[in-house]
C-alpha positions in Angstrom: -8.6 3.7 -8.7 -5.7 3.5 -6.1 -7.1 3.6 -2.8 -6.1 7.3 -1.2 -5.3 7.0 2.7 -7.2 10.0 4.5 -7.1 11.1 8.2 -9.8 13.8 9.4 -9.0 15.6 12.8 -11.7 17.3 14.6 -12.8 17.5 18.2 -16.7 17.8 16.7 -18.2 14.3 16.2 -20.7 15.9 13.7 -17.9 17.1 11.5 -16.1 13.8 11.0 -19.6 12.2 10.4 -19.8 14.5 7.5 -16.4 14.1 6.4 -16.9 10.3 6.8 -19.8 10.1 4.5 -18.6 12.7 1.9 -15.9 10.3 1.8 -17.9 7.2 1.4 -19.8 8.9 -1.3 -16.7 9.8 -3.2 -15.1 6.5 -3.0 -11.7 5.4 -3.4 -11.0 7.1 0.2 -10.0 4.9 3.0 -10.3 7.4 6.0 -9.6 7.4 9.7 -11.2 9.7 12.1 -9.6 11.1 15.1 -11.5 13.4 18.2 -8.4 14.0 20.0 -6.2 16.5 18.3 -2.8 14.9 19.6 -3.6 11.4 18.8 -4.4 12.7 15.4 -1.1 14.4 15.2 0.3 11.0 15.8 -1.2 9.1 13.6 -0.3 11.6 10.8 3.1 11.0 11.7 2.8 7.0 11.9 0.5 6.2 9.2 1.6 9.1 6.7 -1.8 9.4 4.8 -2.1 11.1 1.4 -4.6 13.5 2.5 -5.3 15.4 6.1 -8.9 16.7 6.9 -7.6 19.3 9.7 -10.0 21.5 12.1 -8.3 24.6 13.3 -9.9 25.9 16.5 -9.9 22.7 18.7 -9.4 22.0 22.5 -5.8 21.4 24.2 -4.2 21.8 20.4 -4.6 24.2 17.9 -5.0 22.9 13.9 -2.3 25.7 12.7 -0.1 24.2 15.2 -0.3 20.8 14.1 0.1 21.9 10.4 3.4 23.5 11.3 4.1 20.1 13.1 3.2 17.6 10.0 5.7 16.1 7.7 6.7 18.5 5.0 5.3 16.1 2.2 1.8 15.9 3.9 -1.0 17.2 1.8 -3.6 18.7 3.9 -7.1 20.4 3.7 -8.3 22.8 6.4 -11.9 22.7 7.5 -13.0 25.1 9.9 -16.0 27.5 10.8 -13.9 30.4 10.7 -13.1 32.1 7.5 -10.6 34.6 9.3 -8.2 31.5 9.2 -8.0 31.5 5.3 -5.0 33.4 5.1 -3.1 31.2 7.8 -4.3 28.1 5.2 -2.6 29.9 2.3 0.4 31.1 4.2 0.8 27.2 5.6 0.4 26.0 1.8 -2.6 24.0 2.6 -4.2 22.4 -0.6 -7.4 23.8 0.0 -9.8 25.8 2.8 -13.2 24.4 3.7 -15.3 26.6 5.3 -17.9 25.1 7.5 -20.7 24.1 6.8 -19.5 22.9 3.4 -21.3 21.0 0.4 -20.2 17.9 -0.7 -19.7 19.1 -4.2 -17.4 22.1 -2.7 -15.7 18.7 -0.6 -15.2 16.9 -3.9 -13.5 19.9 -5.4 -10.9 20.4 -2.4 -10.2 16.3 -2.4 -9.5 16.7 -6.2 -7.1 19.6 -5.8 -5.6 17.7 -3.1 -5.2 14.5 -5.5 -3.7 16.6 -8.6 -0.9 17.9 -5.7 -0.7 14.4 -4.7 0.2 13.1 -8.5 2.5 16.1 -8.9 4.5 15.6 -5.8 4.8 11.7 -6.6 6.0 12.5 -10.2 8.7 15.0 -8.8 9.9 12.0 -6.5 10.4 9.3 -8.8 14.1 9.9 -8.6 16.7 11.4 -6.3 20.1 13.0 -7.4 23.2 12.0 -5.0 26.6 13.1 -5.1 29.2 10.6 -5.9 32.8 11.8 -6.0 32.6 15.0 -8.4 29.2 13.8 -10.2 25.7 13.6 -9.7 23.8 10.2 -9.6 20.2 10.1 -10.9 18.6 7.1 -8.7 14.9 5.8 -9.2 13.3 5.9 -6.0 11.8 2.3 -6.7 15.2 0.9 -7.3 16.6 1.6 -3.9 16.4 -1.1 -1.7 17.8 0.1 1.4 20.5 2.9 2.6 23.4 2.4 5.0 25.5 5.3 6.9 29.0 4.7 7.0 30.5 7.9 8.8 30.3 11.0 6.3 29.2 8.5 3.4 26.2 6.3 2.6 25.8 3.5 0.6 22.7 3.2 -1.5 21.9 -0.4 -2.2 19.8 -1.1 -5.4 17.5 -4.2 -6.3 19.9 -4.7 -9.2 22.5 -5.9 -6.7 24.8 -3.1 -6.8 25.3 0.0 -4.8 26.1 3.6 -4.9 28.8 5.2 -2.8 27.4 8.8 -1.9 29.3 11.6 0.1 26.3 12.7 1.2 25.3 11.8 4.8 22.2 9.9 5.7 20.1 13.1 7.1 20.6 14.6 3.7 19.5 11.6 1.6 16.6 11.2 3.8 15.4 14.4 2.8 15.6 13.6 -0.7 13.1 10.6 -0.1 9.3 10.1 -0.3 8.5 9.3 3.4 5.8 7.3 2.9 7.6 4.8 1.0 10.6 4.6 3.6 11.1 3.6 7.4 14.4 4.6 9.4 15.1 1.2 11.5 18.6 2.0 12.8 20.6 5.1 13.3 22.7 3.6 10.1 19.8 2.2 8.1 16.9 3.3 6.2 14.9 0.7 4.0 12.5 0.6 1.4 9.0 -0.2 2.8 8.1 -3.1 -0.1 11.5 -4.6 0.4 10.6 -5.8 3.9 9.5 -9.6 4.1 9.7 -10.5 7.6 10.4 -8.5 10.9 10.7 -8.6 14.6 11.8 -6.2 17.5 15.1 -7.2 16.8 15.8 -7.5 13.1 14.0 -7.4 9.7 14.4 -9.5 6.3 14.4 -8.2 3.1 12.9 -9.7 0.1 16.7 -10.2 -1.5 17.4 -11.9 1.9 19.5 -9.5 3.7 19.0 -9.3 7.3 19.3 -5.9 8.8 19.1 -4.8 12.7 16.5 -2.7 14.2 18.0 -0.3 16.8 16.2 -0.3 20.1 15.2 3.0 20.1 13.5 2.5 16.5 11.9 -0.6 17.7 8.3 0.6 18.8 7.6 2.9 15.8 8.9 0.4 13.1 6.5 -2.3 14.6 3.6 0.3 14.8 4.6 1.6 11.2 4.5 -2.2 9.7 1.2 -3.2 11.2 -0.3 -0.1 9.9 -2.7 -0.6 6.9 -1.0 -0.3 3.4 1.7 -2.6 5.0 0.6 -6.0 4.9 3.5 -7.4 2.5 5.8 -7.8 5.6 5.3 -10.4 8.4 5.6 -10.1 11.6 7.6 -13.2 13.0 7.2 -14.9 16.2 9.9 -13.8 18.9 
């Protein structure tokens, strides 16, 4: 079974302990717990987990507000003692709504629902369709090495050594890509994570040998993302 990366955000230690125990019992769930809501939100943005377990009534930051700020592709499950938020969970397209205290069987059902949604999303994201001249071109996501912006055009470099020149801008293409597989390293470059071999704060080298610059304003997030669990193929060069 492929490891499923999860983050639980809850300001109650007991609640986080229950979720941790249930994840261990289920198996295949790699969990990071966050008791500070703001830190939890940042962890989700940086790590882009598969599933987020999200409490609602917390100090400083409400879980509903966090849900609205999550990346669009994030699959999340509300965990709350307040049943009155069930409709909000539906409106925000939560994968499920766990009413505390919930049983292990109910937890397992919610996780299974989330996993089915993840599989659907991944199947939908296997290819992107971009405009090239007056045609639509289908490109497998796995075939994309990196993307370079050129004014109102983009070059989509492929693993097979060619590239597709699209009349779409970088922002439009970014919205088509599964965010967990790609990283913005520069105002002009987006790179497939598994194509990165070596990196430092100034540049990175791809498995195919190309070297690309890392923009100063992106450096901190790039380094943090590449050091996070699940991105161990790329090596940090000494500077």
